[in-house]
C-alpha positions as CSV (number, residue, x, y, z in Angstrom):
1,M,43.9,70.2,92.1
2,R,47.1,68.9,93.7
3,I,47.7,65.2,93.7
4,G,50.0,63.9,96.5
5,T,52.6,61.2,95.8
6,V,54.3,58.9,98.3
7,E,57.6,57.4,97.3
8,F,59.5,54.8,99.3
9,G,63.3,55.3,99.6
10,E,66.0,52.7,100.1
11,F,65.5,50.3,102.9
12,V,68.9,49.7,104.6
13,Y,68.9,47.0,107.2
14,S,71.2,45.0,109.4
15,G,70.8,42.0,111.7
16,D,69.1,38.7,111.3
17,V,66.5,39.1,108.6
18,D,65.7,38.2,105.0
19,G,65.7,41.8,103.7
20,D,64.2,41.0,100.3
21,Y,61.4,39.1,101.9
22,L,60.7,41.9,104.4
23,V,60.8,44.6,101.8
24,R,58.1,42.8,99.8
25,Q,55.9,42.9,102.9
26,L,56.5,46.6,103.4
27,I,54.6,47.3,100.1
28,Q,51.5,46.8,102.2
29,L,52.3,50.1,103.8
30,D,51.6,52.1,100.6
31,P,47.8,52.5,101.2
32,P,48.1,53.5,104.9
33,F,50.9,55.9,104.0
34,Q,48.8,57.4,101.2
35,A,45.9,57.7,103.7
36,C,48.2,59.5,106.2
37,Y,49.2,61.9,103.5
38,V,45.6,62.6,102.4
39,R,44.7,63.3,106.0
40,V,47.4,66.0,106.5
41,K,47.4,67.3,102.9
42,Q,44.6,69.7,103.8
43,Q,47.0,71.8,105.9
44,N,48.1,75.1,104.5
45,P,50.6,74.8,103.0
46,P,50.3,71.1,102.3
47,P,53.3,69.2,103.5
48,E,56.1,68.1,101.1
49,G,59.5,66.6,101.9
50,Q,61.1,63.5,103.3
51,I,60.6,61.6,106.6
52,D,63.5,59.4,107.7
53,L,62.7,56.5,109.9
54,E,64.7,54.2,112.2
55,L,63.0,50.8,112.6
56,Q,63.5,47.8,114.9
57,G,61.9,44.5,114.2
58,G,61.5,40.9,115.2
59,G,58.9,38.6,116.5
60,G,56.5,39.5,113.7
61,R,56.4,43.2,114.8
62,M,58.2,46.4,113.9
63,T,58.6,49.6,115.9
64,G,59.9,52.9,114.7
65,Q,60.8,56.5,115.3
66,V,61.2,59.5,113.1
67,T,64.8,60.6,112.9
68,S,64.3,63.5,110.4
69,N,61.2,65.2,109.0
70,T,61.4,68.0,106.4
71,T,57.7,68.0,105.6
72,G,56.8,70.4,108.5
73,S,54.1,68.0,109.7
74,E,54.7,66.2,112.9
75,E,51.3,64.6,112.5
76,L,52.4,62.9,109.2
77,G,55.4,61.3,110.9
78,E,53.2,60.1,113.8
79,C,50.8,58.6,111.4
80,L,53.5,56.7,109.5
81,I,54.8,55.2,112.8
82,G,51.3,54.1,113.7
83,A,50.9,52.4,110.3
84,I,54.3,50.7,110.7
85,E,53.6,49.5,114.2
86,G,50.2,48.1,113.1
87,L,51.7,46.0,110.4
88,T,52.1,42.2,111.1
89,I,55.3,40.9,109.7
90,I,55.3,37.3,108.6
91,E,58.6,35.6,109.2
92,P,59.5,32.4,107.4
93,V,58.9,29.4,109.5
94,E,62.0,27.6,108.5
95,T,64.4,30.4,109.7
96,A,65.6,31.6,113.0
97,P,63.5,34.5,114.6
98,W,64.3,37.8,113.1
99,N,66.0,40.6,115.0
100,Y,67.0,43.6,112.9
101,T,67.3,47.4,112.6
102,A,66.7,49.4,109.5
103,D,66.8,53.0,108.2
104,W,64.1,54.0,105.7
105,S,62.9,57.2,104.1
106,V,59.6,58.2,102.6
107,T,59.2,61.2,100.3
108,F,55.9,63.2,100.0
109,A,55.4,65.5,97.0
110,L,52.6,67.4,95.4
111,V,52.1,67.0,91.6
112,R,50.7,70.3,90.3
113,R,48.5,70.1,87.2
114,P,49.5,72.6,84.5
115,G,47.2,75.6,84.4
116,R,45.9,75.2,87.9
117,D,47.2,77.0,91.0
118,N,45.3,75.3,93.8
């Protein structure tokens, strides 16, 4: 059995945003990203690699696009964008509205159990 792992890369942002506060909210994306990976992992061969994202945010929303995808699965990138765009970002009330851009990467890998080849 192969177990898939999802690892968030560095979140590099610019603009009007509390980056640490935002990154803590992005942890919510772990389950949807895992679900995306499980959905496409049945492909042969299963996808592995990194997806680089360019994000724009503000007004409690975030949009994104895939800038690089070494997994070989366009469907995986599209699923990540759907999860990102479905996330509601909560901006602190006491601050000016956020307006930011960010670059982010997500790595997908298979963990192979010793003694098993499938």
